[in-house]
N, CA, C and O atoms as CSV, one atom per row, in Angstrom:
chain,resi,resn,atom,element,x,y,z
A,1,MET,N,N,123.134,31.246,-95.495
A,1,MET,CA,C,124.111,30.327,-94.953
A,1,MET,C,C,124.078,30.420,-93.437
A,1,MET,O,O,124.107,31.507,-92.861
A,2,LEU,N,N,124.017,29.271,-92.812
A,2,LEU,CA,C,124.078,29.195,-91.349
A,2,LEU,C,C,125.544,29.103,-90.940
A,2,LEU,O,O,126.281,28.271,-91.470
A,3,VAL,N,N,125.967,29.927,-90.026
A,3,VAL,CA,C,127.348,29.917,-89.544
A,3,VAL,C,C,127.329,29.522,-88.076
A,3,VAL,O,O,126.652,30.156,-87.267
A,4,LEU,N,N,128.078,28.469,-87.730
A,4,LEU,CA,C,128.133,27.965,-86.360
A,4,LEU,C,C,129.576,27.893,-85.891
A,4,LEU,O,O,130.499,27.732,-86.690
A,5,SER,N,N,129.751,28.013,-84.602
A,5,SER,CA,C,131.058,27.762,-83.998
A,5,SER,C,C,130.983,26.402,-83.320
A,5,SER,O,O,130.050,26.139,-82.562
A,6,ARG,N,N,131.939,25.552,-83.580
A,6,ARG,CA,C,132.010,24.225,-82.973
A,6,ARG,C,C,133.440,23.990,-82.512
A,6,ARG,O,O,134.390,24.471,-83.131
A,7,LYS,N,N,133.585,23.251,-81.428
A,7,LYS,CA,C,134.901,22.868,-80.922
A,7,LYS,C,C,135.161,21.422,-81.304
A,7,LYS,O,O,134.244,20.694,-81.686
A,8,SER,N,N,136.409,21.014,-81.198
A,8,SER,CA,C,136.768,19.631,-81.475
A,8,SER,C,C,135.908,18.686,-80.637
A,8,SER,O,O,135.765,18.875,-79.429
A,9,GLY,N,N,135.340,17.672,-81.281
A,9,GLY,CA,C,134.489,16.715,-80.594
A,9,GLY,C,C,133.009,17.065,-80.623
A,9,GLY,O,O,132.172,16.229,-80.286
A,10,GLU,N,N,132.673,18.292,-81.022
A,10,GLU,CA,C,131.274,18.695,-81.092
A,10,GLU,C,C,130.692,18.368,-82.464
A,10,GLU,O,O,131.410,18.280,-83.460
A,11,SER,N,N,129.371,18.190,-82.487
A,11,SER,CA,C,128.689,17.767,-83.714
A,11,SER,C,C,127.505,18.654,-84.016
A,11,SER,O,O,127.102,19.478,-83.195
A,12,LEU,N,N,126.953,18.479,-85.201
A,12,LEU,CA,C,125.672,19.040,-85.563
A,12,LEU,C,C,124.933,18.008,-86.399
A,12,LEU,O,O,125.550,17.164,-87.047
A,13,ILE,N,N,123.620,18.081,-86.379
A,13,ILE,CA,C,122.766,17.133,-87.084
A,13,ILE,C,C,122.038,17.872,-88.201
A,13,ILE,O,O,121.502,18.961,-87.995
A,14,ILE,N,N,122.026,17.264,-89.386
A,14,ILE,CA,C,121.336,17.835,-90.538
A,14,ILE,C,C,120.211,16.883,-90.937
A,14,ILE,O,O,120.449,15.700,-91.184
A,15,ASP,N,N,119.023,17.387,-90.995
A,15,ASP,CA,C,117.848,16.645,-91.461
A,15,ASP,C,C,117.616,15.348,-90.684
A,15,ASP,O,O,117.044,14.397,-91.217
A,16,GLY,N,N,118.053,15.309,-89.445
A,16,GLY,CA,C,117.762,14.169,-88.573
A,16,GLY,C,C,118.624,12.938,-88.740
A,16,GLY,O,O,118.660,12.102,-87.837
A,17,ASP,N,N,119.333,12.785,-89.875
A,17,ASP,CA,C,120.114,11.564,-90.052
A,17,ASP,C,C,121.519,11.770,-90.612
A,17,ASP,O,O,122.190,10.805,-90.976
A,18,ILE,N,N,121.962,13.020,-90.682
A,18,ILE,CA,C,123.330,13.313,-91.103
A,18,ILE,C,C,124.021,14.011,-89.934
A,18,ILE,O,O,123.582,15.068,-89.479
A,19,GLU,N,N,125.103,13.408,-89.458
A,19,GLU,CA,C,125.844,13.982,-88.329
A,19,GLU,C,C,127.222,14.436,-88.808
A,19,GLU,O,O,127.977,13.664,-89.399
A,20,VAL,N,N,127.528,15.690,-88.544
A,20,VAL,CA,C,128.820,16.271,-88.886
A,20,VAL,C,C,129.544,16.549,-87.584
A,20,VAL,O,O,129.045,17.287,-86.734
A,21,THR,N,N,130.740,15.951,-87.421
A,21,THR,CA,C,131.513,16.089,-86.189
A,21,THR,C,C,132.855,16.736,-86.501
A,21,THR,O,O,133.531,16.363,-87.460
A,22,ILE,N,N,133.229,17.711,-85.679
A,22,ILE,CA,C,134.561,18.305,-85.783
A,22,ILE,C,C,135.513,17.375,-85.046
A,22,ILE,O,O,135.411,17.207,-83.831
A,23,LEU,N,N,136.438,16.771,-85.784
A,23,LEU,CA,C,137.353,15.806,-85.192
A,23,LEU,C,C,138.614,16.455,-84.633
A,23,LEU,O,O,139.115,16.072,-83.576
A,24,GLU,N,N,139.112,17.443,-85.363
A,24,GLU,CA,C,140.369,18.059,-84.941
A,24,GLU,C,C,140.504,19.436,-85.583
A,24,GLU,O,O,140.122,19.636,-86.735
A,25,VAL,N,N,141.049,20.374,-84.828
A,25,VAL,CA,C,141.357,21.700,-85.348
A,25,VAL,C,C,142.833,21.944,-85.083
A,25,VAL,O,O,143.282,21.916,-83.937
A,26,SER,N,N,143.586,22.185,-86.156
A,26,SER,CA,C,145.025,22.374,-86.020
A,26,SER,C,C,145.477,23.409,-87.047
A,26,SER,O,O,145.318,23.218,-88.253
A,27,ASN,N,N,146.045,24.513,-86.548
A,27,ASN,CA,C,146.465,25.621,-87.418
A,27,ASN,C,C,145.300,26.036,-88.303
A,27,ASN,O,O,144.261,26.451,-87.789
A,28,ASP,N,N,145.445,25.933,-89.626
A,28,ASP,CA,C,144.362,26.338,-90.522
A,28,ASP,C,C,143.638,25.137,-91.141
A,28,ASP,O,O,143.005,25.269,-92.188
A,29,VAL,N,N,143.731,23.969,-90.498
A,29,VAL,CA,C,143.099,22.747,-91.002
A,29,VAL,C,C,142.065,22.250,-89.999
A,29,VAL,O,O,142.338,22.143,-88.804
A,30,VAL,N,N,140.888,21.953,-90.500
A,30,VAL,CA,C,139.819,21.388,-89.677
A,30,VAL,C,C,139.495,20.009,-90.243
A,30,VAL,O,O,139.185,19.889,-91.428
A,31,LYS,N,N,139.563,18.963,-89.412
A,31,LYS,CA,C,139.182,17.618,-89.834
A,31,LYS,C,C,137.737,17.397,-89.427
A,31,LYS,O,O,137.366,17.574,-88.266
A,32,VAL,N,N,136.919,17.001,-90.412
A,32,VAL,CA,C,135.484,16.847,-90.218
A,32,VAL,C,C,135.107,15.405,-90.522
A,32,VAL,O,O,135.544,14.839,-91.524
A,33,GLY,N,N,134.293,14.811,-89.651
A,33,GLY,CA,C,133.749,13.485,-89.890
A,33,GLY,C,C,132.272,13.612,-90.206
A,33,GLY,O,O,131.565,14.415,-89.598
A,34,ILE,N,N,131.803,12.810,-91.166
A,34,ILE,CA,C,130.397,12.875,-91.572
A,34,ILE,C,C,129.801,11.475,-91.524
A,34,ILE,O,O,130.308,10.554,-92.164
A,35,LYS,N,N,128.718,11.322,-90.759
A,35,LYS,CA,C,127.945,10.078,-90.746
A,35,LYS,C,C,126.648,10.356,-91.482
A,35,LYS,O,O,125.889,11.252,-91.113
A,36,ALA,N,N,126.399,9.570,-92.535
A,36,ALA,CA,C,125.193,9.778,-93.338
A,36,ALA,C,C,124.737,8.449,-93.911
A,36,ALA,O,O,125.538,7.523,-94.038
A,37,PRO,N,N,123.469,8.341,-94.256
A,37,PRO,CA,C,122.997,7.127,-94.906
A,37,PRO,C,C,123.767,6.868,-96.204
A,37,PRO,O,O,124.241,7.804,-96.847
A,38,LYS,N,N,123.886,5.602,-96.581
A,38,LYS,CA,C,124.656,5.234,-97.772
A,38,LYS,C,C,124.145,5.911,-99.040
A,38,LYS,O,O,124.922,6.185,-99.954
A,39,GLU,N,N,122.849,6.180,-99.100
A,39,GLU,CA,C,122.287,6.766,-100.320
A,39,GLU,C,C,122.575,8.259,-100.446
A,39,GLU,O,O,122.261,8.860,-101.474
A,40,VAL,N,N,123.161,8.864,-99.426
A,40,VAL,CA,C,123.510,10.286,-99.472
A,40,VAL,C,C,124.913,10.415,-100.054
A,40,VAL,O,O,125.881,9.916,-99.481
A,41,GLY,N,N,125.013,11.085,-101.190
A,41,GLY,CA,C,126.312,11.305,-101.813
A,41,GLY,C,C,127.055,12.446,-101.128
A,41,GLY,O,O,126.475,13.490,-100.828
A,42,ILE,N,N,128.345,12.233,-100.886
A,42,ILE,CA,C,129.165,13.268,-100.253
A,42,ILE,C,C,130.425,13.432,-101.094
A,42,ILE,O,O,131.171,12.474,-101.297
A,43,LEU,N,N,130.658,14.638,-101.578
A,43,LEU,CA,C,131.854,14.953,-102.360
A,43,LEU,C,C,132.435,16.269,-101.866
A,43,LEU,O,O,131.709,17.189,-101.488
A,44,ARG,N,N,133.770,16.337,-101.879
A,44,ARG,CA,C,134.388,17.638,-101.635
A,44,ARG,C,C,133.992,18.571,-102.774
A,44,ARG,O,O,133.866,18.140,-103.920
A,45,LYS,N,N,133.798,19.837,-102.462
A,45,LYS,CA,C,133.290,20.789,-103.456
A,45,LYS,C,C,134.178,20.860,-104.693
A,45,LYS,O,O,133.667,20.943,-105.811
A,46,GLU,N,N,135.495,20.829,-104.515
A,46,GLU,CA,C,136.381,20.927,-105.680
A,46,GLU,C,C,136.250,19.700,-106.591
A,46,GLU,O,O,136.400,19.818,-107.807
A,47,LEU,N,N,135.972,18.528,-106.017
A,47,LEU,CA,C,135.748,17.343,-106.845
A,47,LEU,C,C,134.416,17.434,-107.570
A,47,LEU,O,O,134.314,17.064,-108.740
A,48,TYR,N,N,133.396,17.926,-106.880
A,48,TYR,CA,C,132.086,18.120,-107.503
A,48,TYR,C,C,132.209,19.065,-108.694
A,48,TYR,O,O,131.650,18.806,-109.760
A,49,ALA,N,N,132.941,20.162,-108.508
A,49,ALA,CA,C,133.127,21.136,-109.591
A,49,ALA,C,C,133.878,20.504,-110.760
A,49,ALA,O,O,133.559,20.777,-111.917
A,50,GLU,N,N,134.870,19.663,-110.471
A,50,GLU,CA,C,135.625,19.002,-111.536
A,50,GLU,C,C,134.735,18.033,-112.316
A,50,GLU,O,O,134.785,17.991,-113.546
A,51,VAL,N,N,133.924,17.258,-111.602
A,51,VAL,CA,C,132.992,16.339,-112.266
A,51,VAL,C,C,132.026,17.128,-113.144
A,51,VAL,O,O,131.742,16.734,-114.275
A,52,GLU,N,N,131.527,18.233,-112.624
A,52,GLU,CA,C,130.610,19.073,-113.389
A,52,GLU,C,C,131.276,19.599,-114.660
A,52,GLU,O,O,130.662,19.592,-115.727
A,53,ARG,N,N,132.530,20.057,-114.557
A,53,ARG,CA,C,133.264,20.547,-115.736
A,53,ARG,C,C,133.454,19.424,-116.748
A,53,ARG,O,O,133.260,19.622,-117.947
A,54,ASN,N,N,133.838,18.230,-116.256
A,54,ASN,CA,C,134.040,17.102,-117.160
A,54,ASN,C,C,132.748,16.711,-117.860
A,54,ASN,O,O,132.755,16.380,-119.046
A,55,ASN,N,N,131.642,16.747,-117.130
A,55,ASN,CA,C,130.349,16.426,-117.736
A,55,ASN,C,C,129.977,17.425,-118.824
A,55,ASN,O,O,129.488,17.037,-119.885
A,56,LEU,N,N,130.207,18.701,-118.565
A,56,LEU,CA,C,129.917,19.718,-119.573
A,56,LEU,C,C,130.807,19.544,-120.791
A,56,LEU,O,O,130.354,19.705,-121.924
A,57,SER,N,N,132.062,19.217,-120.565
A,57,SER,CA,C,132.991,18.988,-121.664
A,57,SER,C,C,132.560,17.786,-122.493
A,57,SER,O,O,132.584,17.834,-123.723
A,58,ALA,N,N,132.165,16.709,-121.821
A,58,ALA,CA,C,131.728,15.500,-122.523
A,58,ALA,C,C,130.439,15.760,-123.291
A,58,ALA,O,O,130.224,15.201,-124.366
A,59,GLU,N,N,129.597,16.599,-122.739
A,59,GLU,CA,C,128.326,16.925,-123.402
A,59,GLU,C,C,128.563,17.573,-124.758
A,59,GLU,O,O,127.774,17.393,-125.686
A,60,HIS,N,N,129.644,18.321,-124.868
A,60,HIS,CA,C,129.955,19.022,-126.113
A,60,HIS,C,C,130.944,18.242,-126.980
A,60,HIS,O,O,131.434,18.760,-127.984
A,61,SER,N,N,131.233,17.022,-126.602
A,61,SER,CA,C,132.162,16.174,-127.337
A,61,SER,C,C,131.532,15.730,-128.651
A,61,SER,O,O,130.318,15.552,-128.743
A,62,ALA,N,N,132.360,15.558,-129.647
A,62,ALA,CA,C,131.869,15.157,-130.968
A,62,ALA,C,C,132.050,13.652,-131.201
A,62,ALA,O,O,132.025,13.214,-132.351
A,63,ILE,N,N,132.230,12.860,-130.163
A,63,ILE,CA,C,132.464,11.430,-130.323
A,63,ILE,C,C,131.156,10.720,-130.675
A,63,ILE,O,O,130.095,11.053,-130.148
A,64,SER,N,N,131.249,9.746,-131.563
A,64,SER,CA,C,130.055,9.022,-132.003
A,64,SER,C,C,129.760,7.862,-131.052
A,64,SER,O,O,130.616,7.450,-130.269
A,65,ASN,N,N,128.543,7.348,-131.135
A,65,ASN,CA,C,128.171,6.183,-130.324
A,65,ASN,C,C,129.042,4.982,-130.649
A,65,ASN,O,O,129.427,4.233,-129.751
A,66,ASP,N,N,129.358,4.789,-131.931
A,66,ASP,CA,C,130.217,3.663,-132.337
A,66,ASP,C,C,131.604,3.769,-131.709
A,66,ASP,O,O,132.162,2.774,-131.244
A,67,ASP,N,N,132.158,4.989,-131.699
A,67,ASP,CA,C,133.470,5.186,-131.070
A,67,ASP,C,C,133.413,4.920,-129.571
A,67,ASP,O,O,134.334,4.331,-129.005
A,68,LEU,N,N,132.329,5.355,-128.930
A,68,LEU,CA,C,132.174,5.095,-127.496
A,68,LEU,C,C,132.105,3.600,-127.216
A,68,LEU,O,O,132.749,3.114,-126.287
A,69,LEU,N,N,131.326,2.864,-128.013
A,69,LEU,CA,C,131.221,1.415,-127.822
A,69,LEU,C,C,132.568,0.734,-128.044
A,69,LEU,O,O,132.920,-0.199,-127.322
A,70,LYS,N,N,133.317,1.193,-129.032
A,70,LYS,CA,C,134.646,0.633,-129.301
A,70,LYS,C,C,135.571,0.872,-128.096
A,70,LYS,O,O,136.272,-0.041,-127.659
A,71,GLN,N,N,135.569,2.096,-127.566
A,71,GLN,CA,C,136.414,2.410,-126.412
A,71,GLN,C,C,135.990,1.607,-125.196
A,71,GLN,O,O,136.841,1.143,-124.437
A,72,PHE,N,N,134.690,1.436,-124.998
A,72,PHE,CA,C,134.195,0.644,-123.885
A,72,PHE,C,C,134.686,-0.798,-123.998
A,72,PHE,O,O,135.107,-1.393,-123.007
A,73,GLY,N,N,134.631,-1.353,-125.200
A,73,GLY,CA,C,135.125,-2.714,-125.425
A,73,GLY,C,C,136.606,-2.833,-125.124
A,73,GLY,O,O,137.045,-3.824,-124.540
A,74,GLU,N,N,137.377,-1.832,-125.517
A,74,GLU,CA,C,138.817,-1.845,-125.238
A,74,GLU,C,C,139.086,-1.800,-123.737
A,74,GLU,O,O,139.985,-2.481,-123.245
A,75,ILE,N,N,138.320,-1.009,-123.019
A,75,ILE,CA,C,138.486,-0.918,-121.564
A,75,ILE,C,C,138.136,-2.257,-120.917
A,75,ILE,O,O,138.845,-2.721,-120.025
A,76,LYS,N,N,137.039,-2.879,-121.368
A,76,LYS,CA,C,136.639,-4.179,-120.828
A,76,LYS,C,C,137.737,-5.217,-121.051
A,76,LYS,O,O,138.011,-6.034,-120.172
A,77,ASN,N,N,138.367,-5.182,-122.233
A,77,ASN,CA,C,139.447,-6.121,-122.534
A,77,ASN,C,C,140.656,-5.884,-121.644
A,77,ASN,O,O,141.317,-6.835,-121.226
A,78,LEU,N,N,140.949,-4.625,-121.352
A,78,LEU,CA,C,142.086,-4.316,-120.469
A,78,LEU,C,C,141.846,-4.845,-119.063
A,78,LEU,O,O,142.779,-5.321,-118.416
A,79,LYS,N,N,140.614,-4.770,-118.582
A,79,LYS,CA,C,140.290,-5.240,-117.241
A,79,LYS,C,C,140.454,-6.750,-117.120
A,79,LYS,O,O,140.723,-7.262,-116.033
A,80,LYS,N,N,140.290,-7.470,-118.242
A,80,LYS,CA,C,140.427,-8.928,-118.220
A,80,LYS,C,C,141.881,-9.351,-118.056
A,80,LYS,O,O,142.155,-10.461,-117.598
A,81,LEU,N,N,142.822,-8.470,-118.429
A,81,LEU,CA,C,144.263,-8.801,-118.345
A,81,LEU,C,C,144.743,-8.869,-116.956
A,81,LEU,O,O,145.922,-9.135,-116.723
C-alpha cells in the first residue's frame, strides 16, 4: 500500500487518467473528488462489500428460472404504472 500525505486542493494521478483530489479536510472527515473515465467503476468499499455479499447470497438461492421470470414480469408491470 502506498501512503501519501496530501493537503486540501492537492491531487494525485493514477494510471495517467484517474485524478484523485482532496477537496476538504475537517475534523475526522476527508472529502475526496475523483475524475475518471466513464468506463471506470467507482464504489465505496462498504457498498462493494454489500454487493459482493448479495451476489454470494443470490448464488446460493434456490429460486427457479420460472420464478425469476415471473418476478421480472411483475417488476416490469409495476414500472408501467
